[in-house]
C-alpha positions as CSV (number, residue, x, y, z in Angstrom):
1,M,143.7,88.6,121.4
2,S,143.3,91.4,118.9
3,T,146.4,92.7,117.2
4,A,144.6,95.8,115.8
5,G,146.7,98.2,117.9
6,G,150.0,96.8,116.6
7,L,148.9,96.9,113.0
8,R,147.5,100.4,113.4
9,D,150.9,101.6,114.7
10,R,152.5,100.4,111.4
11,L,150.0,102.1,109.1
12,P,150.2,105.6,107.7
13,R,148.3,107.9,110.0
14,L,146.1,109.2,107.2
15,T,144.8,105.7,106.2
16,V,141.0,106.0,106.1
17,M,138.4,103.4,104.9
18,K,134.7,104.4,104.8
19,L,131.9,102.0,105.5
20,G,129.1,101.2,103.1
21,L,126.1,98.9,103.3
22,T,125.1,96.6,100.4
23,L,121.6,95.3,100.4
24,G,122.0,93.1,97.4
25,Y,118.8,92.1,95.6
26,W,115.5,93.1,97.0
27,A,113.7,89.9,97.9
28,A,110.0,89.3,98.6
29,G,109.4,89.7,102.3
30,N,112.7,91.5,102.8
31,D,111.4,95.0,102.5
32,A,111.3,95.8,106.3
33,S,114.7,94.3,106.8
34,S,116.4,96.3,104.1
35,I,114.9,99.7,105.1
36,D,115.7,99.1,108.8
37,L,119.3,98.3,108.0
38,A,119.5,101.4,105.8
39,L,118.0,103.6,108.5
40,L,120.5,102.2,111.0
41,A,123.4,102.8,108.7
42,D,122.2,106.4,108.2
43,E,122.2,106.9,112.0
44,L,125.7,105.4,112.3
45,D,127.2,107.7,109.6
46,Y,127.8,105.0,107.0
47,S,128.9,106.6,103.8
48,V,126.6,104.9,101.3
49,V,123.9,102.2,100.9
50,W,123.9,100.2,97.7
51,A,121.0,98.3,96.0
52,A,121.3,95.8,93.2
53,E,119.0,94.4,90.5
54,A,119.0,91.2,88.3
55,Y,115.7,90.0,87.0
56,G,113.5,90.7,89.9
57,S,113.1,94.0,91.7
58,D,114.7,97.1,90.2
59,A,117.3,99.1,92.1
60,V,115.8,102.6,91.3
61,T,112.5,102.0,93.2
62,V,114.4,100.6,96.2
63,L,116.8,103.6,96.3
64,S,113.9,106.1,95.9
65,W,112.3,104.5,99.0
66,I,115.5,104.5,101.0
67,G,116.4,108.0,99.9
68,A,113.1,109.3,101.1
69,R,113.5,107.8,104.5
70,T,117.2,108.8,105.1
71,S,118.9,112.2,105.4
72,R,122.7,111.8,105.3
73,I,123.7,108.5,103.8
74,D,124.4,108.4,100.0
75,V,122.3,106.0,97.9
76,G,123.9,104.1,95.1
77,S,123.0,101.5,92.4
78,A,125.2,98.4,92.4
79,V,124.4,98.2,89.7
80,L,121.9,99.4,87.1
81,Q,122.1,97.0,84.1
82,I,123.3,98.6,80.9
83,P,121.2,96.4,78.6
84,A,118.1,97.3,80.5
85,R,118.0,101.0,79.8
86,T,119.1,103.5,77.2
87,P,121.9,105.8,78.4
88,A,119.6,108.8,78.1
89,N,117.1,107.1,80.4
90,V,119.8,106.3,82.9
91,A,120.9,110.0,82.9
92,M,117.3,111.1,83.6
93,T,117.1,108.6,86.4
94,A,120.4,109.7,87.9
95,A,119.6,113.4,87.8
96,T,116.1,112.9,89.3
97,L,117.4,110.7,92.2
98,D,120.2,113.2,92.8
99,V,117.8,116.1,93.0
100,L,115.3,114.2,95.2
101,T,118.1,113.1,97.6
102,H,119.8,116.6,97.6
103,G,122.9,115.3,96.0
104,R,123.3,111.9,97.6
105,F,123.1,109.6,94.5
106,R,125.9,107.4,93.1
107,L,125.4,105.8,89.7
108,G,126.7,102.3,89.5
109,L,126.6,100.6,86.1
110,G,127.3,97.1,84.7
111,V,126.8,95.1,81.6
112,S,125.3,92.2,83.6
113,G,126.0,88.8,82.0
114,P,125.0,87.1,78.7
115,Q,122.2,85.0,80.3
116,V,120.4,88.0,81.7
117,S,121.3,90.4,78.9
118,E,120.1,88.1,76.1
119,G,117.6,86.0,78.0
120,W,115.8,88.8,80.0
121,H,116.5,92.0,78.1
122,G,116.8,90.7,74.6
123,V,120.1,92.6,74.1
124,R,123.1,90.8,72.5
125,F,126.0,90.5,74.9
126,D,128.7,91.5,72.4
127,H,131.5,94.0,72.6
128,P,130.8,94.9,76.3
129,L,133.9,97.2,76.6
130,G,133.1,99.3,73.6
131,R,129.4,99.5,74.4
132,T,130.2,100.5,78.0
133,R,132.5,103.3,76.8
134,E,129.9,104.8,74.5
135,Y,127.2,104.4,77.1
136,V,129.1,106.2,79.8
137,E,130.0,109.0,77.3
138,I,126.3,109.6,76.6
139,V,125.3,109.5,80.3
140,R,128.0,112.1,81.1
141,M,127.0,114.2,78.2
142,A,123.4,114.2,79.3
143,L,124.1,114.9,83.0
144,E,126.2,117.9,82.0
145,R,123.1,119.1,80.1
146,K,124.9,119.2,76.8
147,K,123.0,118.5,73.6
148,V,123.4,114.7,73.2
149,S,124.9,113.9,69.8
150,I,127.0,110.9,69.0
151,A,127.7,108.8,66.0
152,G,129.2,105.7,67.6
153,E,129.6,102.1,66.8
154,F,126.7,101.1,69.2
155,F,124.7,104.3,69.7
156,T,123.6,107.0,67.2
157,L,121.9,110.0,68.6
158,P,119.9,111.6,67.1
159,L,118.9,109.0,64.5
160,P,119.8,110.1,61.0
161,D,117.3,111.0,58.2
162,G,114.4,111.4,60.7
163,P,112.6,114.0,62.8
164,G,114.8,113.5,65.8
165,K,117.1,116.3,67.0
166,A,119.9,116.6,69.6
167,L,118.3,117.4,72.9
168,A,119.7,118.6,76.3
169,M,118.1,117.4,79.5
170,T,115.7,119.9,81.0
171,I,116.9,119.3,84.6
172,G,120.4,118.9,86.1
173,P,121.7,117.0,89.0
174,V,122.8,118.6,92.2
175,Q,126.2,117.1,92.0
176,Q,128.6,118.1,89.3
177,P,129.5,115.5,88.4
178,V,127.4,112.6,89.6
179,P,129.9,109.9,90.5
180,I,129.9,106.9,88.1
181,Y,131.0,103.5,89.2
182,L,131.5,100.4,87.1
183,A,131.2,96.7,88.0
184,A,134.3,95.1,86.6
185,I,136.0,91.8,87.0
186,G,138.3,91.0,84.1
187,P,141.6,92.9,83.4
188,K,140.4,94.8,80.3
189,N,137.2,95.8,82.0
190,L,139.1,96.9,85.1
191,E,141.3,99.1,83.0
192,L,138.3,100.6,81.3
193,C,136.8,101.3,84.7
194,G,139.9,103.2,85.8
195,E,139.9,105.2,82.6
196,I,136.3,106.3,82.4
197,A,134.7,105.9,85.9
198,D,135.0,107.5,89.3
199,G,134.8,104.2,91.2
200,W,134.9,100.4,91.0
201,H,132.4,98.0,92.3
202,A,134.2,94.8,93.2
203,I,132.8,91.4,94.1
204,F,134.8,88.5,95.6
205,F,137.6,91.0,96.3
206,S,140.6,89.4,98.0
207,P,143.1,91.7,99.7
208,E,145.7,89.0,99.1
209,H,145.1,89.2,95.3
210,G,143.9,92.8,95.1
211,A,147.2,94.3,93.9
212,E,146.8,92.8,90.4
213,S,143.2,94.1,90.0
214,V,144.2,97.6,91.3
215,S,147.1,97.6,88.9
216,H,144.7,97.4,86.0
217,I,142.6,100.2,87.5
218,R,145.8,102.3,87.9
219,A,146.7,101.6,84.2
220,G,143.3,103.0,83.2
221,R,143.7,106.0,85.3
222,E,147.1,106.7,83.9
223,K,145.7,106.4,80.4
224,S,143.3,109.2,81.2
225,G,146.1,111.3,82.8
226,R,145.0,110.7,86.4
227,S,146.2,108.9,89.5
228,L,144.2,106.7,91.9
229,L,143.8,109.7,94.2
230,G,140.0,110.3,94.6
231,F,139.1,107.0,92.9
232,D,136.7,105.0,95.0
233,I,137.4,101.2,95.3
234,V,134.3,99.6,96.7
235,P,134.2,95.8,97.3
236,S,131.0,94.2,98.4
237,V,132.1,92.0,101.4
238,P,129.9,89.5,103.2
239,V,130.2,89.6,107.0
240,V,129.4,86.8,109.3
241,I,130.2,87.3,113.0
242,N,130.6,83.9,114.7
243,D,133.2,82.5,117.1
244,D,133.0,79.3,115.0
245,I,134.9,80.3,111.9
246,Q,133.9,77.1,110.0
247,A,130.3,77.7,110.7
248,A,130.7,81.3,109.6
249,A,132.2,80.1,106.3
250,D,129.4,77.6,105.8
251,A,126.9,80.4,105.9
252,L,128.4,81.7,102.7
253,R,129.1,78.5,100.7
254,A,125.8,78.4,98.8
255,N,126.1,81.9,97.6
256,A,129.7,81.4,96.5
257,A,128.8,78.2,94.7
258,L,125.9,80.0,92.9
259,Y,128.3,82.5,91.4
260,I,131.3,80.3,90.8
261,G,129.2,77.4,89.4
262,G,126.0,78.8,88.1
263,M,126.3,82.5,87.1
264,G,126.7,82.0,83.4
265,S,127.5,79.1,81.2
266,R,130.4,76.7,81.4
267,E,132.1,78.6,78.6
268,K,131.5,82.1,80.0
269,N,131.4,82.6,83.8
270,F,133.3,85.7,84.9
271,Y,133.2,84.7,88.6
272,N,134.6,81.3,87.8
273,Q,137.4,82.9,85.8
274,L,138.1,85.2,88.8
275,A,138.4,82.2,91.1
276,V,140.8,80.6,88.6
277,R,143.0,83.8,88.6
278,M,143.0,83.7,92.4
279,G,144.6,80.2,92.2
280,F,141.5,78.1,92.8
281,D,141.4,76.6,89.4
282,Q,140.7,72.9,90.4
283,A,138.1,73.9,92.9
284,A,136.4,76.3,90.5
285,A,136.1,73.5,87.9
286,Q,134.7,71.1,90.5
287,V,132.2,73.6,91.9
288,Q,131.0,74.3,88.4
289,D,130.7,70.7,87.4
290,L,128.6,69.9,90.5
291,F,126.4,73.0,90.2
292,L,125.6,72.6,86.5
293,S,124.7,68.9,87.2
294,G,122.2,70.0,89.8
295,Q,124.2,68.9,92.8
296,Y,123.9,72.2,94.6
297,R,124.7,71.1,98.2
298,E,127.8,69.3,96.9
299,A,128.8,72.3,95.0
300,A,128.6,74.5,98.1
301,A,130.6,72.0,100.1
302,A,133.3,72.0,97.4
303,V,133.9,75.8,97.7
304,P,137.3,76.1,99.5
305,F,137.4,77.6,102.9
306,D,140.3,79.8,101.9
307,F,138.3,81.3,99.0
308,I,135.5,82.3,101.4
309,D,138.0,83.5,104.0
310,Q,139.8,85.7,101.5
311,T,136.7,87.3,100.0
312,A,134.6,87.7,103.2
313,L,134.9,88.8,106.8
314,I,134.2,85.9,109.0
315,G,134.8,84.8,112.6
316,P,135.0,86.7,115.9
317,V,134.9,90.5,115.9
318,D,138.6,90.7,116.9
319,R,139.6,88.6,113.9
320,I,137.5,90.7,111.6
321,T,138.9,94.0,113.1
322,D,142.4,92.8,112.4
323,R,141.6,91.9,108.8
324,L,140.2,95.3,108.0
325,H,143.8,96.6,107.7
326,R,144.4,94.2,104.8
327,Y,141.5,95.8,102.9
328,A,142.8,99.3,103.6
329,E,146.4,98.3,102.6
330,A,145.0,96.8,99.4
331,G,143.6,100.1,98.3
332,V,140.0,99.8,99.4
333,T,138.5,103.2,100.1
334,T,134.9,102.2,100.9
335,L,134.1,98.8,102.4
336,A,130.5,97.8,101.5
337,I,129.5,95.2,104.0
338,A,126.7,92.6,103.4
339,P,125.5,91.6,106.8
340,T,124.8,87.9,106.7
341,A,122.6,86.3,109.4
342,E,119.2,84.7,109.7
343,H,117.4,87.3,111.7
344,L,117.1,91.1,111.3
345,D,118.3,91.8,114.8
346,Q,121.5,89.8,114.1
347,R,122.1,91.7,110.8
348,K,121.6,95.0,112.6
349,D,124.1,93.9,115.2
350,I,126.6,93.3,112.5
351,V,126.0,96.8,111.1
352,R,126.7,98.2,114.6
353,Q,129.7,96.0,115.3
354,M,131.4,96.8,112.0
355,N,131.1,100.5,112.7
356,T,132.8,99.8,116.0
357,A,135.4,97.6,114.4
358,V,136.5,100.3,111.9
359,L,136.8,102.8,114.8
360,A,138.8,100.3,116.8
361,A,141.1,99.6,113.8
362,G,141.9,103.3,113.5
363,L,140.6,103.5,110.0
364,A,137.6,105.8,110.5
365,G,137.8,109.3,108.9
């Protein structure tokens, strides 16, 4: 039996958590599925749809397509890779998408990881915090249509002793300002996110461990003289609706193993380090050992059920509805769901049922 009513009675009356949809990476043959899900989310008044990129499809083209087919839902990058584009180019892209969608664009940025940054883009993965700070400063400067001029540690604009001059962008976005989000995992990166960004993209967010992460965000906000009010905390949360909870968890094991075991090297894997901070140190080491030795099925089987249960919404709808309150209480302002099922109709059903669940939980605005 659902306890949503009892939990709702104990929550502040003004507690609101918006719904978002995350499409993840655009895969071959997945085009119809993604656009259909985005159109449905638009109809159901979801707040935002996010698209990602790694070393396949780019997020900008996907968001342009979705933006042209929708009318109300915001479109956001989760995330554009900082090593892939100059900050001025990102500002041009953000302004253009914002104009074309009539003010519905959200700019998510991230440094990616050392393997992609150095192996795919040829950009050294060094000093990510300082580079991100300067990058965001230039993007904001350009979006405000100021003449872009900076003599930083990582970026110098215009270049000295040459024909270049400080330029201001010829167009401006509809929104002032365009909201900027950062993907952040480690404590220092979280603090930077709170200090210079308008929102945080979280992955493998656990409401049980969220307080520590949010405390770093809060510290960054305080450093810039602001509170958490108005700051958007957006975890990407896989959703599997299935009365068999173990089967629901099994559907997410391979993806969790990929991140914990294979996203990065043995020495530098941010997701593995996150699992360790959550208390899964022995399991994180085992998953990584198995994955890096090519034992992918065994690595997936070694992912603890509790890790999946803490970082995803799995099981019957009533169970998921009850758990929504934990996210709201942990400070989540926009829950970006990743519907996980084999068929499109099943994924669309998850989008509908999650909309109903937020309403039933009393968290809809």
